[in-house]
Chimera marker file (.cmm) of the C-alpha trace (Angstrom):
<marker_set name="trace">
<marker id="1" x="100.750" y="68.483" z="20.623" r="1" g="1" b="0" radius="0.5"/>
<marker id="2" x="98.118" y="70.331" z="21.936" r="1" g="1" b="0" radius="0.5"/>
<marker id="3" x="98.705" y="73.211" z="19.817" r="1" g="1" b="0" radius="0.5"/>
<marker id="4" x="98.999" y="71.235" z="16.706" r="1" g="1" b="0" radius="0.5"/>
<marker id="5" x="95.480" y="70.217" z="17.297" r="1" g="1" b="0" radius="0.5"/>
<marker id="6" x="92.393" y="71.957" z="15.174" r="1" g="1" b="0" radius="0.5"/>
<marker id="7" x="90.874" y="74.007" z="15.330" r="1" g="1" b="0" radius="0.5"/>
<marker id="8" x="87.284" y="73.511" z="17.357" r="1" g="1" b="0" radius="0.5"/>
<marker id="9" x="84.416" y="74.483" z="14.422" r="1" g="1" b="0" radius="0.5"/>
<marker id="10" x="81.722" y="75.437" z="17.818" r="1" g="1" b="0" radius="0.5"/>
<marker id="11" x="84.203" y="78.110" z="18.853" r="1" g="1" b="0" radius="0.5"/>
<marker id="12" x="85.523" y="80.406" z="16.383" r="1" g="1" b="0" radius="0.5"/>
<marker id="13" x="87.364" y="82.592" z="18.025" r="1" g="1" b="0" radius="0.5"/>
<marker id="14" x="90.560" y="79.942" z="18.349" r="1" g="1" b="0" radius="0.5"/>
<marker id="15" x="91.863" y="79.029" z="14.775" r="1" g="1" b="0" radius="0.5"/>
<marker id="16" x="94.574" y="76.029" z="13.891" r="1" g="1" b="0" radius="0.5"/>
<marker id="17" x="98.360" y="77.549" z="13.977" r="1" g="1" b="0" radius="0.5"/>
<marker id="18" x="99.792" y="75.861" z="11.088" r="1" g="1" b="0" radius="0.5"/>
<marker id="19" x="98.779" y="78.656" z="8.166" r="1" g="1" b="0" radius="0.5"/>
<marker id="20" x="96.939" y="77.532" z="5.579" r="1" g="1" b="0" radius="0.5"/>
<marker id="21" x="99.380" y="76.889" z="3.352" r="1" g="1" b="0" radius="0.5"/>
<marker id="22" x="101.344" y="74.881" z="4.964" r="1" g="1" b="0" radius="0.5"/>
<marker id="23" x="97.866" y="72.109" z="5.431" r="1" g="1" b="0" radius="0.5"/>
<marker id="24" x="97.509" y="72.800" z="2.083" r="1" g="1" b="0" radius="0.5"/>
<marker id="25" x="101.066" y="71.477" z="0.611" r="1" g="1" b="0" radius="0.5"/>
<marker id="26" x="101.508" y="68.428" z="3.729" r="1" g="1" b="0" radius="0.5"/>
<marker id="27" x="98.474" y="67.238" z="1.491" r="1" g="1" b="0" radius="0.5"/>
<marker id="28" x="99.394" y="67.762" z="-1.691" r="1" g="1" b="0" radius="0.5"/>
<marker id="29" x="102.412" y="65.689" z="-0.756" r="1" g="1" b="0" radius="0.5"/>
<marker id="30" x="100.364" y="62.862" z="0.805" r="1" g="1" b="0" radius="0.5"/>
<marker id="31" x="98.804" y="63.445" z="-3.216" r="1" g="1" b="0" radius="0.5"/>
<marker id="32" x="102.318" y="62.855" z="-5.381" r="1" g="1" b="0" radius="0.5"/>
<marker id="33" x="103.697" y="60.365" z="-3.207" r="1" g="1" b="0" radius="0.5"/>
<marker id="34" x="101.016" y="58.036" z="-3.445" r="1" g="1" b="0" radius="0.5"/>
<marker id="35" x="100.576" y="58.835" z="-6.800" r="1" g="1" b="0" radius="0.5"/>
<marker id="36" x="104.219" y="57.112" z="-7.298" r="1" g="1" b="0" radius="0.5"/>
<marker id="37" x="103.961" y="53.691" z="-8.828" r="1" g="1" b="0" radius="0.5"/>
<marker id="38" x="107.603" y="51.664" z="-8.831" r="1" g="1" b="0" radius="0.5"/>
<marker id="39" x="108.180" y="49.210" z="-11.204" r="1" g="1" b="0" radius="0.5"/>
<marker id="40" x="111.396" y="47.593" z="-11.701" r="1" g="1" b="0" radius="0.5"/>
<marker id="41" x="113.103" y="47.949" z="-14.597" r="1" g="1" b="0" radius="0.5"/>
<marker id="42" x="115.774" y="47.339" z="-16.994" r="1" g="1" b="0" radius="0.5"/>
<marker id="43" x="117.449" y="50.080" z="-18.187" r="1" g="1" b="0" radius="0.5"/>
<marker id="44" x="117.929" y="48.926" z="-22.267" r="1" g="1" b="0" radius="0.5"/>
<marker id="45" x="121.118" y="51.624" z="-23.999" r="1" g="1" b="0" radius="0.5"/>
<marker id="46" x="120.646" y="51.223" z="-27.433" r="1" g="1" b="0" radius="0.5"/>
<marker id="47" x="124.055" y="51.900" z="-28.627" r="1" g="1" b="0" radius="0.5"/>
<marker id="48" x="123.024" y="50.756" z="-32.437" r="1" g="1" b="0" radius="0.5"/>
<marker id="49" x="121.277" y="54.622" z="-33.199" r="1" g="1" b="0" radius="0.5"/>
<marker id="50" x="118.517" y="55.677" z="-34.186" r="1" g="1" b="0" radius="0.5"/>
<marker id="51" x="117.015" y="52.789" z="-36.250" r="1" g="1" b="0" radius="0.5"/>
<marker id="52" x="118.007" y="49.689" z="-33.057" r="1" g="1" b="0" radius="0.5"/>
<marker id="53" x="116.225" y="52.496" z="-30.630" r="1" g="1" b="0" radius="0.5"/>
<marker id="54" x="112.377" y="52.372" z="-32.609" r="1" g="1" b="0" radius="0.5"/>
<marker id="55" x="112.642" y="48.773" z="-33.118" r="1" g="1" b="0" radius="0.5"/>
<marker id="56" x="113.656" y="48.506" z="-29.828" r="1" g="1" b="0" radius="0.5"/>
<marker id="57" x="111.017" y="49.987" z="-28.496" r="1" g="1" b="0" radius="0.5"/>
<marker id="58" x="108.475" y="49.506" z="-30.590" r="1" g="1" b="0" radius="0.5"/>
<marker id="59" x="108.135" y="45.021" z="-29.695" r="1" g="1" b="0" radius="0.5"/>
<marker id="60" x="108.621" y="46.975" z="-25.896" r="1" g="1" b="0" radius="0.5"/>
<marker id="61" x="105.420" y="48.219" z="-26.155" r="1" g="1" b="0" radius="0.5"/>
<marker id="62" x="103.636" y="45.237" z="-28.035" r="1" g="1" b="0" radius="0.5"/>
<marker id="63" x="104.703" y="42.970" z="-25.372" r="1" g="1" b="0" radius="0.5"/>
<marker id="64" x="103.901" y="44.790" z="-22.296" r="1" g="1" b="0" radius="0.5"/>
<marker id="65" x="107.290" y="45.394" z="-21.653" r="1" g="1" b="0" radius="0.5"/>
<marker id="66" x="107.589" y="48.988" z="-22.334" r="1" g="1" b="0" radius="0.5"/>
<marker id="67" x="108.010" y="51.484" z="-18.895" r="1" g="1" b="0" radius="0.5"/>
<marker id="68" x="109.995" y="54.498" z="-20.607" r="1" g="1" b="0" radius="0.5"/>
<marker id="69" x="111.865" y="55.854" z="-23.049" r="1" g="1" b="0" radius="0.5"/>
<marker id="70" x="114.113" y="58.681" z="-24.314" r="1" g="1" b="0" radius="0.5"/>
<marker id="71" x="114.983" y="59.301" z="-27.759" r="1" g="1" b="0" radius="0.5"/>
<marker id="72" x="117.069" y="61.849" z="-27.557" r="1" g="1" b="0" radius="0.5"/>
<marker id="73" x="119.700" y="58.979" z="-24.976" r="1" g="1" b="0" radius="0.5"/>
<marker id="74" x="118.856" y="56.202" z="-26.579" r="1" g="1" b="0" radius="0.5"/>
<marker id="75" x="117.574" y="54.865" z="-23.811" r="1" g="1" b="0" radius="0.5"/>
<marker id="76" x="115.155" y="52.043" z="-22.479" r="1" g="1" b="0" radius="0.5"/>
<marker id="77" x="113.166" y="51.561" z="-19.363" r="1" g="1" b="0" radius="0.5"/>
<marker id="78" x="112.236" y="47.235" z="-19.386" r="1" g="1" b="0" radius="0.5"/>
<marker id="79" x="110.570" y="45.882" z="-16.679" r="1" g="1" b="0" radius="0.5"/>
<marker id="80" x="112.746" y="43.505" z="-15.590" r="1" g="1" b="0" radius="0.5"/>
<marker id="81" x="110.129" y="40.612" z="-15.725" r="1" g="1" b="0" radius="0.5"/>
<marker id="82" x="110.283" y="40.819" z="-20.372" r="1" g="1" b="0" radius="0.5"/>
<marker id="83" x="114.248" y="42.251" z="-19.875" r="1" g="1" b="0" radius="0.5"/>
<marker id="84" x="115.555" y="38.183" z="-20.968" r="1" g="1" b="0" radius="0.5"/>
<marker id="85" x="112.792" y="38.715" z="-23.889" r="1" g="1" b="0" radius="0.5"/>
<marker id="86" x="113.829" y="42.299" z="-24.910" r="1" g="1" b="0" radius="0.5"/>
<marker id="87" x="117.759" y="41.240" z="-25.174" r="1" g="1" b="0" radius="0.5"/>
<marker id="88" x="116.896" y="37.893" z="-26.601" r="1" g="1" b="0" radius="0.5"/>
<marker id="89" x="115.385" y="40.179" z="-29.335" r="1" g="1" b="0" radius="0.5"/>
<marker id="90" x="118.483" y="42.783" z="-28.904" r="1" g="1" b="0" radius="0.5"/>
<marker id="91" x="120.747" y="39.823" z="-30.112" r="1" g="1" b="0" radius="0.5"/>
<marker id="92" x="118.480" y="38.636" z="-33.504" r="1" g="1" b="0" radius="0.5"/>
<link id1="1" id2="2" r="1" g="1" b="0" radius="0.2"/>
<link id1="2" id2="3" r="1" g="1" b="0" radius="0.2"/>
<link id1="3" id2="4" r="1" g="1" b="0" radius="0.2"/>
<link id1="4" id2="5" r="1" g="1" b="0" radius="0.2"/>
<link id1="5" id2="6" r="1" g="1" b="0" radius="0.2"/>
<link id1="6" id2="7" r="1" g="1" b="0" radius="0.2"/>
<link id1="7" id2="8" r="1" g="1" b="0" radius="0.2"/>
<link id1="8" id2="9" r="1" g="1" b="0" radius="0.2"/>
<link id1="9" id2="10" r="1" g="1" b="0" radius="0.2"/>
<link id1="10" id2="11" r="1" g="1" b="0" radius="0.2"/>
<link id1="11" id2="12" r="1" g="1" b="0" radius="0.2"/>
<link id1="12" id2="13" r="1" g="1" b="0" radius="0.2"/>
<link id1="13" id2="14" r="1" g="1" b="0" radius="0.2"/>
<link id1="14" id2="15" r="1" g="1" b="0" radius="0.2"/>
<link id1="15" id2="16" r="1" g="1" b="0" radius="0.2"/>
<link id1="16" id2="17" r="1" g="1" b="0" radius="0.2"/>
<link id1="17" id2="18" r="1" g="1" b="0" radius="0.2"/>
<link id1="18" id2="19" r="1" g="1" b="0" radius="0.2"/>
<link id1="19" id2="20" r="1" g="1" b="0" radius="0.2"/>
<link id1="20" id2="21" r="1" g="1" b="0" radius="0.2"/>
<link id1="21" id2="22" r="1" g="1" b="0" radius="0.2"/>
<link id1="22" id2="23" r="1" g="1" b="0" radius="0.2"/>
<link id1="23" id2="24" r="1" g="1" b="0" radius="0.2"/>
<link id1="24" id2="25" r="1" g="1" b="0" radius="0.2"/>
<link id1="25" id2="26" r="1" g="1" b="0" radius="0.2"/>
<link id1="26" id2="27" r="1" g="1" b="0" radius="0.2"/>
<link id1="27" id2="28" r="1" g="1" b="0" radius="0.2"/>
<link id1="28" id2="29" r="1" g="1" b="0" radius="0.2"/>
<link id1="29" id2="30" r="1" g="1" b="0" radius="0.2"/>
<link id1="30" id2="31" r="1" g="1" b="0" radius="0.2"/>
<link id1="31" id2="32" r="1" g="1" b="0" radius="0.2"/>
<link id1="32" id2="33" r="1" g="1" b="0" radius="0.2"/>
<link id1="33" id2="34" r="1" g="1" b="0" radius="0.2"/>
<link id1="34" id2="35" r="1" g="1" b="0" radius="0.2"/>
<link id1="35" id2="36" r="1" g="1" b="0" radius="0.2"/>
<link id1="36" id2="37" r="1" g="1" b="0" radius="0.2"/>
<link id1="37" id2="38" r="1" g="1" b="0" radius="0.2"/>
<link id1="38" id2="39" r="1" g="1" b="0" radius="0.2"/>
<link id1="39" id2="40" r="1" g="1" b="0" radius="0.2"/>
<link id1="40" id2="41" r="1" g="1" b="0" radius="0.2"/>
<link id1="41" id2="42" r="1" g="1" b="0" radius="0.2"/>
<link id1="42" id2="43" r="1" g="1" b="0" radius="0.2"/>
<link id1="43" id2="44" r="1" g="1" b="0" radius="0.2"/>
<link id1="44" id2="45" r="1" g="1" b="0" radius="0.2"/>
<link id1="45" id2="46" r="1" g="1" b="0" radius="0.2"/>
<link id1="46" id2="47" r="1" g="1" b="0" radius="0.2"/>
<link id1="47" id2="48" r="1" g="1" b="0" radius="0.2"/>
<link id1="48" id2="49" r="1" g="1" b="0" radius="0.2"/>
<link id1="49" id2="50" r="1" g="1" b="0" radius="0.2"/>
<link id1="50" id2="51" r="1" g="1" b="0" radius="0.2"/>
<link id1="51" id2="52" r="1" g="1" b="0" radius="0.2"/>
<link id1="52" id2="53" r="1" g="1" b="0" radius="0.2"/>
<link id1="53" id2="54" r="1" g="1" b="0" radius="0.2"/>
<link id1="54" id2="55" r="1" g="1" b="0" radius="0.2"/>
<link id1="55" id2="56" r="1" g="1" b="0" radius="0.2"/>
<link id1="56" id2="57" r="1" g="1" b="0" radius="0.2"/>
<link id1="57" id2="58" r="1" g="1" b="0" radius="0.2"/>
<link id1="58" id2="59" r="1" g="1" b="0" radius="0.2"/>
<link id1="59" id2="60" r="1" g="1" b="0" radius="0.2"/>
<link id1="60" id2="61" r="1" g="1" b="0" radius="0.2"/>
<link id1="61" id2="62" r="1" g="1" b="0" radius="0.2"/>
<link id1="62" id2="63" r="1" g="1" b="0" radius="0.2"/>
<link id1="63" id2="64" r="1" g="1" b="0" radius="0.2"/>
<link id1="64" id2="65" r="1" g="1" b="0" radius="0.2"/>
<link id1="65" id2="66" r="1" g="1" b="0" radius="0.2"/>
<link id1="66" id2="67" r="1" g="1" b="0" radius="0.2"/>
<link id1="67" id2="68" r="1" g="1" b="0" radius="0.2"/>
<link id1="68" id2="69" r="1" g="1" b="0" radius="0.2"/>
<link id1="69" id2="70" r="1" g="1" b="0" radius="0.2"/>
<link id1="70" id2="71" r="1" g="1" b="0" radius="0.2"/>
<link id1="71" id2="72" r="1" g="1" b="0" radius="0.2"/>
<link id1="72" id2="73" r="1" g="1" b="0" radius="0.2"/>
<link id1="73" id2="74" r="1" g="1" b="0" radius="0.2"/>
<link id1="74" id2="75" r="1" g="1" b="0" radius="0.2"/>
<link id1="75" id2="76" r="1" g="1" b="0" radius="0.2"/>
<link id1="76" id2="77" r="1" g="1" b="0" radius="0.2"/>
<link id1="77" id2="78" r="1" g="1" b="0" radius="0.2"/>
<link id1="78" id2="79" r="1" g="1" b="0" radius="0.2"/>
<link id1="79" id2="80" r="1" g="1" b="0" radius="0.2"/>
<link id1="80" id2="81" r="1" g="1" b="0" radius="0.2"/>
<link id1="81" id2="82" r="1" g="1" b="0" radius="0.2"/>
<link id1="82" id2="83" r="1" g="1" b="0" radius="0.2"/>
<link id1="83" id2="84" r="1" g="1" b="0" radius="0.2"/>
<link id1="84" id2="85" r="1" g="1" b="0" radius="0.2"/>
<link id1="85" id2="86" r="1" g="1" b="0" radius="0.2"/>
<link id1="86" id2="87" r="1" g="1" b="0" radius="0.2"/>
<link id1="87" id2="88" r="1" g="1" b="0" radius="0.2"/>
<link id1="88" id2="89" r="1" g="1" b="0" radius="0.2"/>
<link id1="89" id2="90" r="1" g="1" b="0" radius="0.2"/>
<link id1="90" id2="91" r="1" g="1" b="0" radius="0.2"/>
<link id1="91" id2="92" r="1" g="1" b="0" radius="0.2"/>
</marker_set>
């Protein structure tokens, strides 16, 4: 749309119809969209308590399977390609 075209730098009397804060926000949204990395994960809930959580978390970090964890919730997000390996560890 012609009204949304950026102002000509050779003509200082023309300014953009888009407010500077909106331009900044669009730029920030674009950066945020490219910052996020998506991984398929498996949620492991530690039902046996803190000792299980610490052991599974330590093992997952050691093999490169750990994506995220919350000790207060006893939840671990494990990269999906390692899910069976971590489940096997838990069963032992």
